[in-house]
C-alpha positions as CSV (number, residue, x, y, z in Angstrom):
1,M,-149.2,-172.8,177.4
2,F,-152.7,-174.3,177.2
3,Q,-151.8,-175.8,173.6
4,K,-148.6,-177.3,175.1
5,A,-150.4,-179.1,177.7
6,K,-153.2,-180.3,175.5
7,N,-150.4,-181.5,173.1
8,F,-148.5,-183.2,176.3
9,L,-151.9,-185.0,177.3
10,K,-152.3,-186.4,173.8
11,E,-148.7,-187.7,173.5
12,V,-149.3,-189.3,176.7
13,R,-152.4,-191.1,175.7
14,V,-150.6,-192.1,172.4
15,E,-147.8,-193.6,174.4
16,M,-150.1,-195.2,177.0
17,S,-151.9,-196.9,174.4
18,R,-148.3,-198.4,173.2
19,V,-147.6,-199.8,176.7
20,N,-147.8,-203.7,176.9
21,W,-149.8,-204.0,180.1
22,P,-149.0,-207.2,182.1
23,S,-151.8,-210.0,182.5
24,R,-153.8,-210.3,185.6
25,E,-152.0,-213.4,186.3
26,E,-148.3,-212.1,185.6
27,L,-149.2,-209.0,187.7
28,R,-150.4,-211.3,190.8
29,S,-147.0,-213.4,190.5
30,S,-144.9,-210.6,190.4
31,T,-146.9,-209.0,193.4
32,A,-146.1,-212.6,195.3
33,V,-142.7,-212.1,194.4
34,V,-142.0,-208.7,195.6
35,I,-143.9,-209.6,198.9
36,M,-141.8,-212.8,199.6
37,V,-138.4,-210.9,198.9
38,T,-139.4,-208.0,201.1
39,L,-140.5,-210.3,203.9
40,A,-137.1,-212.5,203.6
41,F,-135.0,-209.3,203.7
42,A,-137.3,-207.9,206.6
43,V,-136.3,-211.3,208.6
44,F,-132.9,-211.0,207.6
45,I,-132.5,-207.6,208.7
46,F,-134.3,-208.3,212.2
47,F,-131.8,-211.3,212.7
48,V,-128.6,-209.3,211.9
49,D,-129.9,-206.4,214.2
50,N,-130.5,-208.8,216.8
51,I,-127.0,-210.5,216.4
52,F,-125.3,-206.6,216.7
53,K,-127.2,-205.7,219.6
54,H,-126.0,-208.9,221.4
55,L,-122.2,-208.1,220.2
56,F,-122.3,-204.8,221.4
57,N,-124.2,-205.5,224.7
58,L,-121.2,-208.0,225.4
59,L,-118.7,-205.4,224.4
60,Y,-120.2,-202.8,226.6
Protein backbone atom coordinates (compact mmCIF):
# COMPACT_ATOMS: atom_id res chain seq x y z
CA MET A 1 0.00 0.00 0.00
CA PHE A 2 2.82 2.41 0.84
CA GLN A 3 4.47 1.59 -2.47
CA LYS A 4 1.29 2.60 -4.33
CA ALA A 5 1.15 5.89 -2.45
CA LYS A 6 4.83 6.54 -3.13
CA ASN A 7 4.37 5.74 -6.83
CA PHE A 8 1.33 8.01 -6.99
CA LEU A 9 3.25 10.93 -5.46
CA LYS A 10 6.10 10.41 -7.94
CA GLU A 11 3.63 10.53 -10.82
CA VAL A 12 2.03 13.66 -9.40
CA ARG A 13 5.44 15.34 -9.23
CA VAL A 14 6.14 14.44 -12.87
CA GLU A 15 2.76 15.73 -14.03
CA MET A 16 3.12 18.96 -12.05
CA SER A 17 6.45 19.63 -13.74
CA ARG A 18 4.69 19.42 -17.12
CA VAL A 19 2.07 22.02 -16.22
CA ASN A 20 2.32 25.27 -18.14
CA TRP A 21 1.88 27.74 -15.27
CA PRO A 22 0.56 31.22 -16.10
CA SER A 23 2.77 34.24 -15.65
CA ARG A 24 2.09 36.70 -12.85
CA GLU A 25 0.57 39.17 -15.33
CA GLU A 26 -1.70 36.52 -16.89
CA LEU A 27 -2.84 35.46 -13.45
CA ARG A 28 -3.51 39.05 -12.40
CA SER A 29 -5.56 39.83 -15.51
CA SER A 30 -7.55 36.59 -15.27
CA THR A 31 -8.32 37.29 -11.63
CA ALA A 32 -9.51 40.79 -12.51
CA VAL A 33 -11.82 39.38 -15.18
CA VAL A 34 -13.30 36.86 -12.73
CA ILE A 35 -13.89 39.55 -10.10
CA MET A 36 -15.52 41.93 -12.59
CA VAL A 37 -17.82 39.26 -14.03
CA THR A 38 -18.80 38.13 -10.54
CA LEU A 39 -19.64 41.69 -9.52
CA ALA A 40 -21.63 42.22 -12.72
CA PHE A 41 -23.69 39.08 -12.07
CA ALA A 42 -24.24 40.11 -8.45
CA VAL A 43 -25.55 43.53 -9.51
CA PHE A 44 -27.74 41.94 -12.20
CA ILE A 45 -29.24 39.45 -9.74
CA PHE A 46 -29.79 42.25 -7.21
CA PHE A 47 -31.82 44.28 -9.70
CA VAL A 48 -33.80 41.29 -10.99
CA ASP A 49 -34.57 40.26 -7.41
CA ASN A 50 -35.82 43.75 -6.57
CA ILE A 51 -37.98 43.88 -9.69
CA PHE A 52 -39.60 40.55 -8.82
CA LYS A 53 -40.06 41.65 -5.22
CA HIS A 54 -41.92 44.77 -6.32
CA LEU A 55 -44.01 42.81 -8.85
CA PHE A 56 -45.06 40.29 -6.20
CA ASN A 57 -45.89 43.08 -3.78
CA LEU A 58 -48.15 44.62 -6.42
CA LEU A 59 -49.92 41.29 -6.94
CA TYR A 60 -50.52 40.70 -3.26
